[in-house]
Backbone bond lengths (Angstrom), bond angles and torsions (degrees), N, CA, C in turn:
res aa  C-N    CA-C-N  psi(-1)  N-CA   C-N-CA  omega(-1)  CA-C   N-CA-C  phi
1 X - - - 1.460 - - 1.514 109.37 -
2 X 1.310 115.03 148.31 1.451 120.95 179.39 1.513 112.08 -83.55
3 X 1.330 115.22 -172.26 1.455 120.74 176.87 1.518 109.93 -157.99
4 X 1.326 114.51 151.02 1.455 121.67 171.02 1.522 106.68 -92.44
5 X 1.312 117.02 122.40 1.457 120.69 175.04 1.523 108.49 -103.21
6 X 1.330 115.47 119.79 1.462 122.42 179.22 1.524 107.00 -98.74
7 X 1.325 115.56 128.89 1.454 120.07 -172.82 1.520 110.44 -138.89
8 X 1.321 116.18 137.36 1.464 120.66 173.97 1.526 108.24 -79.23
9 X 1.330 115.52 136.34 1.457 122.57 174.74 1.525 107.42 -125.01
10 X 1.320 116.71 172.79 1.468 120.46 -175.08 1.525 113.36 -52.09
11 X 1.333 116.45 -40.58 1.463 118.90 -173.89 1.529 114.09 -101.20
12 X 1.350 118.29 7.21 1.458 119.61 178.72 1.516 112.98 156.57
13 X 1.330 116.08 -134.82 1.463 122.72 -176.12 1.529 108.25 -135.59
14 X 1.338 117.01 139.87 1.465 121.13 178.26 1.522 109.26 -140.41
15 X 1.329 116.05 168.49 1.460 119.55 174.96 1.518 110.71 -128.61
16 X 1.317 114.57 153.18 1.451 123.24 168.54 1.516 106.48 -120.37
17 X 1.314 117.28 135.81 1.462 121.38 170.67 1.513 106.19 -96.08
18 X 1.332 115.13 121.19 1.456 120.24 -179.73 1.514 109.89 -110.24
19 X 1.324 115.24 142.26 1.463 121.33 175.45 1.536 108.63 -75.54
20 X 1.311 116.06 172.34 1.457 121.01 179.61 1.518 113.55 -57.77
21 X 1.333 117.59 -27.23 1.463 121.19 179.88 1.527 113.01 -85.38
22 X 1.335 116.98 3.18 1.462 121.22 177.98 1.514 115.10 90.65
23 X 1.333 117.59 -6.20 1.464 120.95 178.99 1.527 110.66 -73.13
24 X 1.328 116.61 137.35 1.471 121.05 175.34 1.524 108.14 -74.51
25 X 1.331 116.02 124.50 1.465 119.65 179.15 1.526 112.60 -109.17
26 X 1.319 117.40 -16.32 1.469 120.18 176.48 1.524 109.20 -158.42
27 X 1.320 114.89 149.95 1.455 122.79 -178.98 1.523 108.67 -131.87
28 X 1.315 115.57 147.47 1.468 119.95 179.06 1.518 110.98 -97.49
29 X 1.315 113.74 173.57 1.457 120.35 167.85 1.526 107.26 -71.49
30 X 1.320 116.95 175.80 1.461 121.05 174.19 1.521 107.77 -91.19
31 X 1.328 115.66 122.94 1.465 122.07 179.00 1.527 109.07 -95.77
32 X 1.327 115.89 156.21 1.466 119.19 -179.09 1.524 112.00 -78.13
33 X 1.348 117.41 -27.52 1.458 120.30 -179.06 1.529 110.73 -133.77
34 X 1.304 115.75 159.81 1.468 120.53 176.46 1.528 110.50 -64.65
35 X 1.323 116.96 -36.34 1.469 120.54 179.39 1.529 110.18 -61.84
36 X 1.330 117.35 -41.45 1.464 120.82 178.28 1.527 110.55 -65.73
37 X 1.314 116.84 -37.39 1.464 121.44 177.52 1.528 110.23 -63.51
38 X 1.317 117.15 -42.19 1.470 121.06 178.84 1.532 110.58 -63.89
39 X 1.332 116.94 -36.36 1.466 120.21 175.41 1.524 110.37 -65.19
40 X 1.333 116.65 -36.61 1.456 121.04 176.20 1.523 111.94 -62.05
41 X 1.323 116.57 -41.94 1.468 121.00 177.04 1.525 110.13 -62.83
42 X 1.317 116.55 -44.17 1.468 120.40 178.72 1.530 110.31 -60.58
43 X 1.322 116.51 -38.27 1.460 120.82 179.21 1.535 110.53 -67.00
44 X 1.326 117.68 -40.64 1.472 120.64 176.58 1.520 109.74 -60.72
45 X 1.321 116.98 -43.89 1.470 120.49 179.31 1.527 111.70 -59.57
46 X 1.334 116.32 -41.06 1.473 120.42 179.99 1.519 112.19 -71.96
47 X 1.309 116.71 -37.91 1.471 121.13 -169.11 1.528 114.52 -94.81
48 X 1.318 117.73 -9.46 1.470 119.45 -175.02 1.523 112.98 -70.76
49 X 1.318 117.37 -5.36 1.468 120.66 176.84 1.529 111.53 -86.38
50 X 1.319 116.35 -2.38 1.460 120.87 -176.94 1.517 112.74 -65.30
51 X 1.328 116.08 160.91 1.461 121.32 179.62 1.528 111.61 -74.35
52 X 1.326 116.08 172.94 1.463 122.77 179.02 1.530 109.15 -105.85
53 X 1.322 115.06 123.88 1.460 121.64 174.79 1.530 106.99 -99.76
54 X 1.321 116.81 110.72 1.462 121.83 -176.50 1.524 109.77 -89.32
55 X 1.331 115.62 98.53 1.460 121.22 -177.97 1.524 112.38 -83.58
56 X 1.341 116.58 5.79 1.463 120.20 179.90 1.523 112.16 -90.42
57 X 1.319 117.26 -4.91 1.463 120.72 179.63 1.533 109.37 -108.79
58 X 1.306 115.71 151.31 1.463 119.91 178.56 1.520 110.63 -66.27
59 X 1.309 115.44 145.41 1.468 122.44 176.21 1.530 112.57 54.19
60 X 1.355 115.93 39.16 1.463 118.81 179.76 1.525 110.13 -63.32
61 X 1.318 114.61 151.53 1.462 120.43 179.66 1.527 108.83 -82.68
62 X 1.326 116.53 126.43 1.461 121.69 176.92 1.527 107.70 -77.94
63 X 1.331 115.39 122.97 1.463 121.28 -177.06 1.518 110.71 -102.24
64 X 1.318 115.45 160.48 1.462 121.16 176.85 1.528 109.90 -74.83
65 X 1.328 114.51 154.84 1.465 120.92 173.87 1.516 108.98 -77.53
66 X 1.308 121.49 150.51 1.462 126.74 -1.32 1.521 110.75 -75.61
67 X 1.344 114.91 153.27 1.458 119.80 -179.66 1.520 110.28 -163.72
68 X 1.317 114.04 160.66 1.457 121.78 168.55 1.525 106.59 -96.05
69 X 1.315 117.06 136.24 1.452 121.35 173.77 1.525 108.06 -111.33
70 X 1.332 116.50 125.31 1.460 122.12 175.38 1.522 106.81 -102.82
71 X 1.335 116.49 131.40 1.458 121.20 -178.26 1.522 109.85 -149.03
72 X 1.328 116.04 170.00 1.456 121.79 176.50 1.529 107.76 -106.47
73 X 1.337 116.31 128.52 1.464 120.10 -178.33 1.532 110.89 -84.39
74 X 1.332 116.40 -178.87 1.466 121.54 -176.84 1.519 112.74 -63.24
75 X 1.335 116.92 -25.10 1.468 121.30 179.46 1.531 112.01 -85.42
76 X 1.339 116.31 -0.32 1.460 120.34 179.66 1.521 114.12 84.09
77 X 1.333 116.79 14.17 1.466 120.48 179.11 1.527 110.72 -98.68
78 X 1.326 114.34 152.30 1.464 120.67 177.49 1.520 108.90 -82.18
79 X 1.320 115.91 135.68 1.467 122.10 179.08 1.518 108.83 -137.92
80 X 1.335 114.48 162.79 1.457 119.11 172.72 1.511 109.32 -134.19
81 X 1.309 114.14 155.84 1.467 121.76 171.75 1.520 106.48 -136.21
82 X 1.313 115.43 142.75 1.463 121.59 176.63 1.514 107.45 -101.45
83 X 1.328 115.54 124.86 1.459 120.45 179.87 1.525 109.68 -110.03
84 X 1.332 114.23 138.64 1.463 121.56 179.76 1.524 110.67 -77.45
85 X 1.308 115.41 178.19 1.464 121.11 -179.99 1.522 112.58 -57.42
86 X 1.344 116.85 -30.79 1.462 120.84 -178.87 1.531 113.03 -88.30
87 X 1.351 116.89 3.23 1.459 120.56 178.49 1.514 114.87 90.02
88 X 1.333 117.74 -4.80 1.464 121.60 178.83 1.527 110.00 -73.61
89 X 1.325 116.45 141.93 1.466 120.99 175.06 1.527 107.94 -76.36
90 X 1.344 116.32 125.07 1.461 119.68 -177.49 1.526 112.76 -113.68
91 X 1.326 117.54 -13.26 1.462 120.92 175.73 1.519 108.60 -161.99
92 X 1.326 115.86 148.74 1.460 121.59 178.35 1.524 109.48 -132.96
93 X 1.323 115.05 156.75 1.456 120.56 177.50 1.513 110.82 -107.82
94 X 1.321 114.73 170.66 1.461 120.72 177.21 1.523 109.91 -76.46
95 X 1.324 116.82 175.85 1.452 120.91 176.67 1.518 110.42 -82.86
96 X 1.322 116.56 138.98 1.466 122.89 179.52 1.519 109.05 -121.96
97 X 1.317 116.78 142.65 1.470 121.42 176.54 1.528 110.91 -71.98
98 X 1.337 116.42 -34.56 1.472 121.24 -177.11 1.520 110.70 -113.04
99 X 1.314 115.78 139.34 1.462 120.95 178.21 1.527 110.78 -61.43
100 X 1.325 117.29 -37.25 1.467 120.42 179.83 1.527 111.13 -61.06
101 X 1.322 117.73 -36.37 1.468 120.92 177.92 1.527 110.65 -67.35
102 X 1.318 116.30 -38.68 1.462 121.39 177.00 1.532 110.09 -62.07
103 X 1.324 116.03 -45.33 1.472 120.50 179.12 1.528 111.11 -65.52
104 X 1.334 117.10 -34.21 1.469 120.32 175.25 1.521 110.70 -64.32
105 X 1.340 116.96 -36.47 1.463 120.86 176.72 1.520 111.38 -61.62
106 X 1.325 116.61 -41.52 1.466 121.51 177.61 1.530 109.93 -63.16
107 X 1.326 116.64 -45.09 1.470 120.12 179.18 1.522 110.89 -61.42
108 X 1.321 116.70 -36.68 1.462 120.57 178.40 1.530 111.01 -65.14
109 X 1.327 116.87 -38.05 1.467 120.31 176.72 1.526 109.62 -64.95
110 X 1.325 116.37 -45.62 1.469 119.94 -179.83 1.526 110.98 -59.61
111 X 1.325 116.45 -34.05 1.461 121.84 -179.09 1.532 111.38 -78.82
112 X 1.326 117.08 -42.63 1.462 121.69 -171.22 1.528 115.26 -89.32
113 X 1.316 118.48 -37.63 1.469 121.10 -170.62 1.526 114.88 -61.47
114 X 1.339 119.68 -42.99 1.464 118.12 -173.54 1.532 115.37 -59.90
115 X 1.312 118.21 -35.07 1.466 120.99 -173.46 1.519 114.43 -113.68
116 X 1.313 118.58 -4.74 1.462 120.60 -174.68 1.520 111.80 -66.54
117 X 1.339 116.42 135.38 1.464 119.51 177.27 1.528 111.06 -72.69
118 X 1.315 115.58 162.48 1.459 122.78 176.95 1.526 107.33 -101.90
119 X 1.328 115.49 127.80 1.470 121.83 -179.61 1.521 107.52 -123.82
120 X 1.322 116.42 130.13 1.464 120.26 176.14 1.516 108.39 -87.79
121 X 1.342 115.28 130.38 1.456 121.91 -178.43 1.515 108.28 -108.08
122 X 1.303 115.53 125.95 1.476 121.00 177.22 1.517 109.65 -95.77
123 X 1.310 116.66 141.99 1.470 120.50 175.30 1.517 109.20 -67.06
124 X 1.318 114.47 144.05 1.481 119.68 -179.84 1.486 110.63 -97.47
């Protein structure tokens, strides 16, 4: 099972969703408070059931929020972002060389996010 790791950073608080193997599969924005970060995690849990909008194909169908958006970044890598019901980005993935790997990352979020515990990580 995965876990949400909540961590303080210089400008606030953020979370990483890690898969059971310890790999980071999604990262949040930096929130100003821990309470806001926890709300972000709750939003990921609610919204991770959304469909995938593949923006890498021509004439893709625009889907309603919540949804995952798959796109190609400036470096030519496949990425995804999870958008909440209000259209705000609530989690993003790393860059992938293959689209299939990007889609696997989304599936991992759908599998891990709903039940993953929240763990606070202290800087060493």
